[in-house]
C-alpha positions as CSV (number, residue, x, y, z in Angstrom):
1,X,-9.1,3.6,-1.6
2,X,-8.3,3.8,-5.3
3,X,-9.9,6.2,-7.5
4,X,-13.3,5.5,-9.0
5,X,-13.3,4.6,-12.6
6,X,-13.8,7.6,-14.8
7,X,-15.9,8.6,-17.7
8,X,-16.8,6.4,-20.9
9,X,-13.9,8.2,-22.7
10,X,-11.4,7.8,-20.1
11,X,-8.9,4.8,-20.6
12,X,-8.6,2.2,-17.7
13,X,-5.7,3.7,-15.3
14,X,-3.1,0.8,-15.0
15,X,0.1,0.4,-13.0
16,X,2.6,-2.4,-13.7
17,X,4.6,-3.8,-11.1
18,X,7.6,-6.4,-12.2
19,X,10.0,-5.1,-15.0
20,X,11.4,-8.5,-16.1
21,X,10.2,-10.2,-19.4
22,X,6.6,-10.5,-18.4
23,X,6.5,-6.9,-17.5
24,X,8.0,-5.7,-20.4
25,X,6.1,-7.4,-23.0
26,X,2.7,-6.5,-21.0
27,X,3.8,-2.7,-21.0
28,X,3.9,-3.0,-24.9
29,X,0.7,-4.5,-25.1
30,X,-0.7,-2.2,-22.7
31,X,0.3,0.9,-24.8
32,X,-1.0,-0.5,-27.8
33,X,-4.9,-0.6,-26.2
34,X,-6.9,2.5,-26.8
35,X,-8.6,1.2,-23.4
36,X,-5.8,1.3,-21.4
37,X,-3.4,3.7,-20.0
38,X,-0.2,3.0,-18.0
39,X,0.3,5.3,-15.0
40,X,3.5,3.6,-13.8
41,X,6.0,1.0,-14.5
42,X,7.1,-0.2,-11.1
43,X,10.6,-2.0,-10.4
44,X,13.1,-2.0,-7.8
45,X,16.3,-1.1,-10.0
46,X,16.6,2.2,-11.8
47,X,19.2,0.4,-14.1
48,X,16.9,-2.5,-15.2
49,X,16.4,-3.0,-19.1
50,X,12.6,-2.7,-18.3
51,X,12.9,0.7,-16.6
52,X,15.0,1.9,-19.5
53,X,12.4,0.6,-21.9
54,X,9.5,2.3,-20.2
55,X,11.4,5.5,-19.9
56,X,12.1,5.4,-23.5
57,X,8.4,5.3,-24.5
58,X,7.8,8.3,-22.0
59,X,6.1,6.1,-19.5
60,X,6.5,7.1,-15.7
61,X,8.6,4.7,-13.9
62,X,9.7,4.1,-10.2
63,X,12.3,2.0,-8.5
64,X,10.5,2.0,-5.3
65,X,8.5,-1.2,-5.5
66,X,5.4,-1.7,-3.9
67,X,5.6,1.1,-1.4
68,X,5.9,3.7,-4.3
69,X,3.0,2.2,-5.9
70,X,0.9,2.3,-2.8
71,X,1.4,6.0,-2.6
72,X,-0.1,6.5,-5.9
73,X,-3.5,4.5,-5.0
74,X,-5.8,7.3,-5.9
75,X,-4.2,7.4,-9.4
76,X,-4.5,3.6,-10.2
77,X,-7.8,1.3,-11.2
78,X,-5.9,-1.7,-11.7
79,X,-2.6,-2.9,-10.9
80,X,-0.9,-6.1,-13.2
81,X,1.4,-8.0,-10.8
82,X,4.2,-9.3,-12.9
83,X,7.0,-10.2,-10.2
84,X,7.2,-13.3,-8.6
85,X,4.9,-15.9,-6.5
86,X,6.7,-14.9,-3.4
87,X,6.4,-11.2,-4.0
88,X,2.8,-11.1,-5.5
89,X,1.9,-12.3,-1.7
90,X,3.5,-9.3,-0.3
91,X,2.1,-6.9,-2.6
92,X,-1.5,-8.5,-2.1
93,X,-1.2,-7.5,1.5
94,X,-0.8,-4.1,0.6
95,X,-2.8,-3.6,-2.1
96,X,-5.9,-5.7,-1.0
97,X,-6.2,-3.3,2.2
98,X,-6.2,-0.2,-0.5
99,X,-8.9,-1.5,-2.3
100,X,-7.0,-1.8,-5.5
101,X,-8.1,-4.6,-8.0
102,X,-5.1,-6.8,-9.2
103,X,-4.4,-8.9,-12.1
104,X,-2.0,-11.3,-11.2
105,X,0.2,-13.1,-13.7
106,X,2.5,-15.0,-11.0
107,X,1.5,-18.4,-10.2
108,X,0.7,-17.5,-6.7
109,X,-3.1,-18.2,-7.1
110,X,-4.0,-15.4,-4.6
111,X,-7.6,-14.6,-6.3
112,X,-9.9,-16.3,-8.6
113,X,-8.6,-18.3,-11.6
114,X,-9.3,-16.4,-14.9
115,X,-8.9,-18.0,-18.5
116,X,-10.8,-15.6,-20.9
117,X,-12.0,-18.2,-23.1
118,X,-13.6,-20.0,-20.0
119,X,-14.8,-17.6,-17.6
120,X,-13.9,-13.8,-18.6
121,X,-17.5,-12.4,-17.5
122,X,-17.2,-14.1,-14.1
123,X,-14.1,-12.4,-13.2
124,X,-14.7,-8.6,-14.0
125,X,-15.5,-7.8,-10.5
126,X,-13.4,-9.4,-8.7
127,X,-10.5,-7.5,-6.8
128,X,-7.8,-9.9,-7.2
129,X,-7.8,-12.2,-10.4
130,X,-5.1,-14.9,-11.2
131,X,-3.9,-15.6,-14.4
132,X,-2.8,-19.3,-13.6
133,X,0.4,-19.4,-15.7
134,X,1.4,-19.4,-19.2
135,X,0.7,-23.0,-19.7
136,X,-2.4,-22.7,-17.8
137,X,-3.7,-20.1,-20.2
138,X,-2.6,-22.1,-23.1
139,X,-3.7,-25.7,-22.3
140,X,-6.5,-25.6,-19.7
141,X,-9.2,-24.7,-22.3
142,X,-8.0,-27.7,-24.6
143,X,-8.3,-29.7,-21.3
144,X,-11.9,-28.4,-20.7
145,X,-12.5,-29.6,-24.4
146,X,-11.5,-33.0,-23.4
147,X,-13.6,-33.1,-20.2
148,X,-16.7,-31.9,-22.2
149,X,-16.2,-34.6,-24.8
150,X,-15.9,-37.4,-22.4
151,X,-18.4,-39.5,-20.9
152,X,-18.6,-38.8,-17.3
153,X,-15.4,-37.0,-16.9
154,X,-11.8,-38.0,-17.2
155,X,-9.5,-40.3,-15.0
156,X,-6.3,-38.7,-16.0
157,X,-5.0,-36.0,-18.1
158,X,-1.4,-34.6,-19.0
159,X,-0.3,-31.4,-19.8
160,X,3.4,-30.9,-21.2
161,X,4.7,-27.5,-22.1
162,X,7.8,-26.8,-23.8
163,X,9.3,-23.2,-24.0
164,X,12.5,-21.5,-25.4
165,X,15.1,-21.1,-22.4
166,X,15.5,-17.4,-23.4
167,X,12.1,-16.8,-22.6
168,X,12.1,-18.0,-19.2
169,X,13.2,-15.6,-16.9
170,X,14.6,-15.9,-13.3
171,X,11.1,-15.2,-11.7
172,X,9.7,-18.3,-13.6
173,X,12.7,-20.4,-13.1
174,X,12.3,-19.8,-9.1
175,X,8.5,-20.4,-9.3
176,X,8.6,-23.9,-11.0
177,X,6.8,-25.6,-8.2
178,X,4.2,-23.0,-8.1
179,X,3.8,-23.1,-11.9
180,X,3.1,-26.8,-11.8
181,X,1.0,-26.6,-8.8
182,X,-1.2,-23.6,-10.0
183,X,-1.6,-25.1,-13.4
184,X,-2.7,-28.6,-12.2
185,X,-5.2,-26.5,-9.6
186,X,-6.6,-24.7,-12.7
187,X,-7.1,-27.9,-14.3
188,X,-9.2,-29.4,-11.5
189,X,-11.3,-26.3,-11.3
190,X,-12.2,-26.1,-15.0
191,X,-12.3,-29.6,-16.0
192,X,-13.9,-33.0,-14.8
193,X,-10.7,-34.9,-14.1
194,X,-9.6,-37.3,-11.3
195,X,-5.8,-36.8,-11.8
196,X,-3.9,-34.3,-13.8
197,X,0.0,-34.0,-14.4
198,X,1.6,-30.9,-15.5
199,X,5.0,-31.0,-17.3
200,X,7.3,-28.0,-18.0
201,X,10.1,-28.2,-20.4
202,X,12.7,-25.3,-20.6
203,X,14.5,-25.9,-24.0
204,X,17.8,-24.4,-24.6
205,X,17.9,-24.9,-28.3
206,X,19.1,-22.0,-30.4
207,X,17.4,-20.3,-32.2
208,X,14.6,-20.4,-29.8
209,X,11.6,-23.1,-30.4
210,X,7.8,-21.5,-30.6
211,X,5.9,-22.6,-27.2
212,X,4.4,-26.0,-27.7
213,X,1.7,-27.5,-25.5
214,X,0.4,-31.0,-25.8
215,X,-2.8,-32.1,-23.9
216,X,-3.2,-35.9,-23.8
217,X,-5.3,-38.5,-22.3
218,X,-5.1,-42.3,-22.3
219,X,-6.8,-43.9,-25.1
220,X,-8.7,-46.0,-22.8
221,X,-10.8,-42.6,-21.6
222,X,-14.3,-42.7,-23.1
223,X,-14.0,-39.7,-25.6
224,X,-16.4,-38.5,-28.2
225,X,-13.8,-37.6,-31.1
226,X,-16.1,-36.0,-33.3
227,X,-17.5,-33.7,-30.4
228,X,-13.7,-33.0,-29.3
229,X,-12.6,-32.1,-32.6
230,X,-15.8,-29.6,-32.9
231,X,-14.9,-28.3,-29.4
232,X,-11.2,-27.7,-30.2
233,X,-12.1,-25.9,-33.3
234,X,-14.2,-23.5,-31.4
235,X,-11.7,-22.9,-28.6
236,X,-8.9,-22.4,-31.0
237,X,-10.9,-19.3,-32.6
238,X,-12.2,-18.2,-29.2
239,X,-8.7,-17.7,-28.0
240,X,-7.3,-16.5,-31.2
241,X,-9.6,-13.7,-30.9
242,X,-7.2,-12.1,-28.2
243,X,-4.1,-14.1,-28.6
244,X,-3.3,-13.8,-32.2
245,X,-0.5,-16.2,-32.3
246,X,-2.6,-19.2,-30.8
247,X,-3.1,-22.3,-33.2
248,X,-3.8,-25.8,-33.3
249,X,-1.0,-27.7,-34.9
250,X,-2.0,-31.3,-34.5
251,X,-5.7,-31.7,-34.1
252,X,-7.5,-34.7,-31.8
253,X,-5.9,-37.7,-32.9
254,X,-5.5,-41.2,-31.3
255,X,-1.8,-42.2,-31.5
256,X,-0.8,-45.6,-29.9
257,X,-2.0,-45.6,-26.1
258,X,-3.2,-42.1,-26.0
259,X,-5.6,-39.1,-27.5
260,X,-3.6,-35.9,-28.1
261,X,-4.2,-32.3,-28.9
262,X,-1.0,-30.1,-29.8
263,X,-0.9,-26.4,-29.9
264,X,1.7,-23.5,-30.5
265,X,1.8,-20.3,-29.4
266,X,3.6,-17.8,-31.3
267,X,4.3,-14.3,-30.1
268,X,4.0,-10.9,-31.3
269,X,7.5,-10.0,-30.9
270,X,6.9,-7.2,-29.0
271,X,9.8,-7.7,-26.2
272,X,11.4,-10.9,-27.0
273,X,11.4,-12.6,-30.6
274,X,8.3,-14.4,-31.9
275,X,9.0,-17.8,-30.5
276,X,8.4,-16.4,-26.9
277,X,4.4,-17.3,-27.1
278,X,4.6,-18.3,-23.4
279,X,5.0,-14.4,-22.6
280,X,2.2,-13.5,-25.2
281,X,-0.3,-15.9,-24.0
282,X,-0.5,-14.7,-20.6
283,X,0.0,-11.0,-21.1
284,X,-2.7,-11.0,-24.0
285,X,-5.0,-12.6,-21.3
286,X,-4.2,-10.1,-18.7
287,X,-4.9,-7.3,-21.3
288,X,-8.1,-9.1,-22.3
289,X,-9.3,-8.9,-18.6
290,X,-8.3,-5.3,-17.9
291,X,-9.8,-4.3,-21.3
292,X,-13.3,-6.3,-20.0
293,X,-13.0,-4.1,-17.1
294,X,-12.9,-1.0,-19.1
295,X,-15.8,-2.4,-21.1
296,X,-17.7,-3.3,-18.1
297,X,-17.7,0.2,-16.7
298,X,-19.4,1.7,-19.8
């Protein structure tokens, strides 16, 4: 079994498995948190840029993958899984048996969905928490605003997310189907809607574009526009408290045949340039969950 959580003064001991873009960005954010301490950065190639990054900061590393991580179970309070949906399934089969809590940043959806702005407190005791997807973290809370401002729920809602090609790594590209499916499942779970559609656009433009998300419903939906504006404003502030680059760029507006809201997420520039808000929105959300666990044990 994993080690019991320590005293109030002790930071939560975490391990990160997955040394790609998301894992590297997450590592830098964990290092910046006084409530968390990275005990190991776990990959499968000693030559990976991520391993080099961690080593340069004095963080213990291993290229032994999940087997090496399992061997240090008594020194870990929480594992962040930043691999792929397929690898996350294999990792969970081992970590579940060891009793180690997992914060899953892949679209595998093996545990309870968590969007901190919507249900953080309800997830702090879960052994496996799914961070949905980057689009889910950015857009589902605004979709919830539409649902709350509707008269009896929504018939149809659409989420379109555009991210820079340079910020979308090979694991994400391999998981496009899982991304769309998991984002839609989270929309159904958090919102009252009959049909939801998810669109992901990988934009090759140079320089890279800032992550942008548009949430839209048909103009025929019965939406209280003033209630929607108030709800979106409050949601923006709530998410901005843990994702600093999150902002509404097109407030609720009726345009032709639809009602829409557009948001952007600008990153902190920790690992990739600031356009890579698709990294920040999910890594910041994952750190918020881990810090919530750290606070809960006090």
